[in-house]
PAZAPA-4460 file (N, C-alpha, C; in steps of 0.05 Angstrom, whole numbers, plus 32768, in hexadecimal, padded with zeros to 4 digits):
% residues 114
    n_x    n_y    n_z   ca_x   ca_y   ca_z    c_x    c_y    c_z   seq   type   mol
   7D8E   832D   7E93   7D8D   8319   7EA8   7D9B   82FF   7E9F     1      M     A
   7D95   82F7   7E86   7DA1   82DE   7E7B   7DBF   82E1   7E79     2      E     A
   7DC9   82F9   7E72   7DE6   82FD   7E70   7DF3   82FB   7E8C     3      N     A
   7DE5   8304   7EA0   7DF0   8302   7EBB   7DF2   82E5   7EC4     4      A     A
   7DDE   82D5   7EBE   7DDF   82B9   7EC5   7DF5   82AB   7EB5     5      I     A
   7DF7   82B1   7E9C   7E0C   82A5   7E8C   7E28   82AD   7E96     6      A     A
   7E2B   82C6   7E9F   7E45   82CF   7EAA   7E4C   82C0   7EC3     7      D     A
   7E38   82BC   7ED5   7E3C   82AD   7EEE   7E44   8290   7EE8     8      V     A
   7E36   8284   7ED5   7E3C   8268   7ECE   7E58   8266   7EC2     9      I     A
   7E5F   8279   7EB2   7E7A   827A   7EA5   7E90   827D   7EBA    10      E     A
   7E8B   8290   7ECD   7E9F   8294   7EE3   7EA1   827B   7EF4    11      K     A
   7E8B   826E   7EF9   7E8B   8255   7F09   7E9B   8240   7EFB    12      L     A
   7E97   823D   7EE1   7EA6   8229   7ED1   7EC4   822F   7ED1    13      A     A
   7ECB   8249   7ECF   7EE7   8251   7ED0   7EF3   824A   7EEB    14      D     A
   7EE4   824F   7F01   7EEE   8249   7F1B   7EF2   822B   7F1F    15      Y     A
   7EDF   821B   7F17   7EE1   81FE   7F19   7EF9   81F4   7F09    16      V     A
   7EFC   81FE   7EF1   7F13   81F6   7EE1   7F2D   81FD   7EEE    17      E     A
   7F2F   8215   7EF8   7F48   821E   7F06   7F4E   820C   7F1E    18      A     A
   7F39   8206   7F2E   7F3C   81F6   7F46   7F46   81DA   7F3E    19      T     A
   7F39   81CE   7F2A   7F41   81B3   7F21   7F5E   81B3   7F16    20      E     A
   7F65   81C8   7F08   7F80   81CA   7EFE   7F94   81CB   7F15    21      T     A
   7F8E   81DA   7F29   7FA0   81DB   7F41   7FA2   81C0   7F4F    22      E     A
   7F8C   81B3   7F52   7F8C   8198   7F5F   7F9D   8185   7F4F    23      K     A
   7F99   8184   7F35   7FA8   8172   7F24   7FC6   8178   7F24    24      Q     A
   7FCD   8192   7F25   7FE9   819A   7F26   7FF6   8191   7F40    25      A     A
   7FE7   8194   7F56   7FF1   818C   7F70   7FF4   816E   7F71    26      A     A
   7FE1   815F   7F66   7FE2   8142   7F66   7FFA   8139   7F55    27      L     A
   7FFE   8145   7F3E   8014   813E   7F2D   802F   8144   7F3A    28      E     A
   8030   815A   7F48   8049   8161   7F57   804F   814D   7F6C    29      Q     A
   803B   8144   7F7B   803F   8130   7F90   8047   8115   7F84    30      E     A
   803B   810D   7F6E   8043   80F5   7F60   8060   80F6   7F57    31      R     A
   8067   810C   7F4B   8083   8110   7F42   8097   810E   7F58    32      T     A
   8090   8119   7F6F   80A2   8118   7F87   80A5   80FC   7F90    33      K     A
   808F   80ED   7F92   8091   80D1   7F9B   80A0   80BF   7F87    34      H     A
   809A   80C3   7F6E   80A8   80B2   7F59   80C6   80B8   7F5A    35      V     A
   80CE   80D1   7F5D   80EA   80D7   7F5E   80F7   80CB   7F76    36      A     A
   80E9   80CB   7F8D   80F4   80BF   7FA5   80F7   80A0   7FA1    37      A     A
   80E3   8094   7F95   80E4   8077   7F90   80FC   8071   7F7D    38      I     A
   80FF   8081   7F68   8115   807D   7F56   8130   807E   7F65    39      Q     A
   8133   8093   7F75   814C   8096   7F84   8152   807F   7F97    40      D     A
   813D   8076   7FA5   8141   8061   7FB8   8147   8046   7FAB    41      K     A
   8139   8040   7F95   813F   8027   7F87   815A   8028   7F7A    42      I     A
   8161   803F   7F6F   817C   8042   7F63   8192   803E   7F77    43      S     A
   818E   804A   7F8F   81A2   8048   7FA4   81A3   802B   7FAF    44      A     A
   818D   801D   7FAF   818C   8002   7FBA   8197   7FED   7FA7    45      T     A
   818E   7FEF   7F8E   8195   7FDA   7F7A   81AA   7FE3   7F66    46      T     A
   81AF   7FFD   7F64   81C2   8007   7F50   81B7   8009   7F34    47      G     A
   819D   8003   7F31   8190   8004   7F17   817B   801A   7F16    48      E     A
   8178   8025   7EFE   8163   803A   7EFB   8149   802D   7EF2    49      D     A
   8133   803A   7EF9   8119   8030   7EF0   8115   8037   7ED2    50      L     A
   8107   8025   7EC4   8102   802A   7EA8   80EF   8041   7EA4    51      S     A
   80F0   804D   7E8D   80DD   8063   7E87   80C0   805A   7E88    52      E     A
   80BC   8041   7E7F   80A0   8037   7E80   8096   8034   7E9C    53      E     A
   80A7   802B   7EAE   809F   8028   7ECA   809A   8043   7ED7    54      L     A
   80AC   8056   7ED1   80A8   8071   7EDC   808E   807D   7ED2    55      V     A
   8088   8078   7EB8   806F   8083   7EAD   8057   8076   7EBB    56      S     A
   8058   805C   7EC1   8042   804F   7ECE   803F   8059   7EEB    57      K     A
   8056   805D   7EF9   8055   8067   7F14   804A   8083   7F15    58      L     A
   804F   8092   7F01   8045   80AE   7F00   8026   80B0   7EFE    59      S     A
   8019   8099   7EF9   7FFC   8099   7EF7   7FEF   808E   7F10    60      E     A
   7FFF   8084   7F23   7FF4   8077   7F3B   7FEC   808C   7F50    61      V     A
   7FD9   8084   7F61   7FD0   8096   7F76   7FE7   809C   7F89    62      D     A
   7FEA   80B5   7F92   8000   80BD   7FA3   8002   80AD   7FBD    63      P     A
   7FEB   80A4   7FC9   7FED   8095   7FE1   7FFA   807A   7FDD    64      S     A
   7FF5   806E   7FC5   8002   8055   7FBF   8020   8059   7FBA    65      I     A
   8026   806F   7FAC   8042   8076   7FA8   8051   807A   7FC2    66      L     A
   8044   8086   7FD5   8050   808A   7FEF   8057   8070   7FFD    67      E     A
   8044   805C   7FFB   8049   8042   8006   8061   8034   7FF8    68      A     A
   8061   8036   7FDD   8078   802A   7FCE   8092   8038   7FD6    69      I     A
   8091   8052   7FD9   80A9   8061   7FE1   80B4   8057   7FFB    70      E     A
   80A2   8052   800F   80AB   8048   8029   80B8   802D   8026    71      K     A
   80AD   801C   8016   80B8   8001   8013   80D1   8001   8002    72      L     A
   80D3   8013   7FEF   80EA   8013   7FDC   8104   8017   7FEA    73      A     A
   8105   8029   7FFD   811F   802F   8009   8121   8025   8026    74      G     A
   810E   8015   802E   810E   800C   804A   8124   7FF7   804F    75      S     A
   8135   7FFC   8062   8149   7FE9   806A   813F   7FD8   8081    76      N     A
   8128   7FDF   808C   811D   7FD1   80A2   8110   7FB7   8098    77      D     A
   8110   7FA3   80A9   8102   7F8B   80A3   80E4   7F90   80A4    78      D     A
   80D6   7F86   8090   80B9   7F8A   808F   80AC   7F71   809B    79      V     A
   809D   7F74   80B0   8090   7F5E   80BE   8079   7F54   80AD    80      S     A
   807A   7F3A   80A6   8064   7F2E   8096   8053   7F1C   80A7    81      L     A
   8057   7F1C   80C1   8047   7F0B   80D3   8058   7F04   80EB    82      G     A
   804D   7EF2   80FB   805C   7EE9   8113   8055   7ECC   8117    83      R     A
   8063   7EBE   8128   805E   7EA2   812E   8042   7E9F   813A    84      P     A
   8037   7E88   8135   801D   7E82   8141   8020   7E7E   815F    85      S     A
   800C   7E87   816D   800C   7E84   818A   7FF7   7E70   8194    86      T     A
   7FEF   7E5E   8183   7FDA   7E4B   818A   7FE4   7E38   81A0    87      K     A
   7FFD   7E31   819F   8008   7E1F   81B3   8016   7E2F   81C8    88      R     A
   8011   7E29   81E1   801E   7E38   81F7   803B   7E31   81F9    89      A     A
   8042   7E18   81F4   805D   7E0E   81F7   806D   7E13   81DE    90      S     A
   8086   7E1B   81E2   8097   7E20   81CA   80A9   7E07   81C6    91      T     A
   80A9   7DF5   81D9   80B9   7DDD   81D5   80AA   7DC8   81C4    92      T     A
   80B8   7DBA   81B3   80AA   7DA6   81A3   809E   7D90   81B4    93      P     A
   8088   7D85   81AA   807B   7D6F   81B9   8089   7D55   81B4    94      L     A
   8089   7D44   81C8   8093   7D29   81C4   807E   7D19   81B6    95      S     A
   8085   7D00   81AD   8071   7CF0   819E   8059   7CEA   81B0    96      K     A
   805E   7CE4   81C9   8048   7CDD   81DC   8035   7CF5   81DF    97      E     A
   8041   7D0D   81E2   8031   7D25   81E6   8021   7D2B   81CC    98      E     A
   802D   7D27   81B5   8020   7D2D   819C   8008   7D19   8198    99      A     A
   800C   7D00   819F   7FF7   7CEC   819D   7FE0   7CF3   81B0   100      V     A
   7FE7   7CFA   81C9   7FD3   7D01   81DD   7FC3   7D19   81D4   101      K     A
   7FD1   7D2E   81CA   7FC4   7D46   81C0   7FB1   7D3F   81A9   102      L     A
   7FBA   7D2E   8196   7FA9   7D26   8180   7F90   7D17   818A   103      A     A
   7F94   7D05   819D   7F7D   7CF6   81A8   7F69   7D09   81B5   104      E     A
   7F74   7D1C   81C5   7F62   7D2F   81D3   7F53   7D40   81BF   105      D     A
   7F5F   7D48   81A9   7F52   7D58   8195   7F3C   7D48   8187   106      R     A
   7F42   7D2E   8182   7F2E   7D1D   8175   7F16   7D19   8187   107      L     A
   7F1B   7D14   81A1   7F05   7D11   81B4   7EF5   7D2A   81B6   108      V     A
   7F02   7D41   81B8   7EF4   7D5B   81B9   7EE3   7D5F   81A1   109      D     A
   7EEE   7D58   8189   7EDF   7D5B   8170   7EC6   7D49   8170   110      F     A
   7ECA   7D30   8179   7EB3   7D1D   8179   7E9E   7D25   818D   111      C     A
   7EA6   7D2F   81A3   7E93   7D37   81B8   7E84   7D51   81AF   112      V     A
   7E92   7D63   81A3   7E85   7D7C   819B   7E73   7D7A   8183   113      S     A
   7E76   7D65   8173   7E67   7D61   815A   7E4C   7D55   815F   114      S     A
***
């Protein structure tokens, strides 16, 4: 009976090890694919190759982060970092009188609300 339990535990350990090995191999393959794509895009854009140290560091990064870097590395599109504020309805600059009146109104509103 003890031998049967030991055999089951050993087979389970072998299965877990094989599964983990497959996962790690797939993860490494995905990383390698992304790093190669990043290298190609940066080389095409700048004309320079990535250093071995940088490639080594990139090879250790999570594939989802590598995917984001890959998108940015070869993107010719403008990346939106924000947009103009829409606090003011008017797009025309205020005159001095309008600016003074607005400041006075804000001060009065602040004093009344406090």
